[in-house]
Phi, psi and omega in degrees: 000315178296323179296321179296314180295319178299316179295321179298313180290329179289330179274317188236025185285184183280350183279352184291139181272152176294154181296151181290165178297154177298163182299324181248101183290346181264026183296331181287343179270003179295151184300323180298312184289324179291323177293319179295320179295317180296320179296315180295318179296321180292320178295323177293321178295320178297319179296320178295317179297320180296318179296320179295319179293324178293325175294317177297321180296318179297319178294319181293321178295317181294322181272359180056049179257176180293135183243354184300317179296326180291318177298321179295320179293320177296320178295318179296321178295320180293324177294317179296322178298318178296322178294320179294316182294323181276348178084021179265000000 
């Protein structure tokens, strides 16, 4: 039993060091990762804009105001989201 615990701690104990840095520390600056990051940030911005427009739409419905511009903006956002996702 003691041998098992000793082996367990020697393999997975607290003395283990964190892994070293990757061979290429500038991997995050690669074109693939920067393009993916930009795409993700734009999709997040679209989601935030959509949520804000839905809040405006709820207020407009409650106040019985014109909703056509809000629907047009939501439609434009969904089209832009599809363009971002497909990479066009």
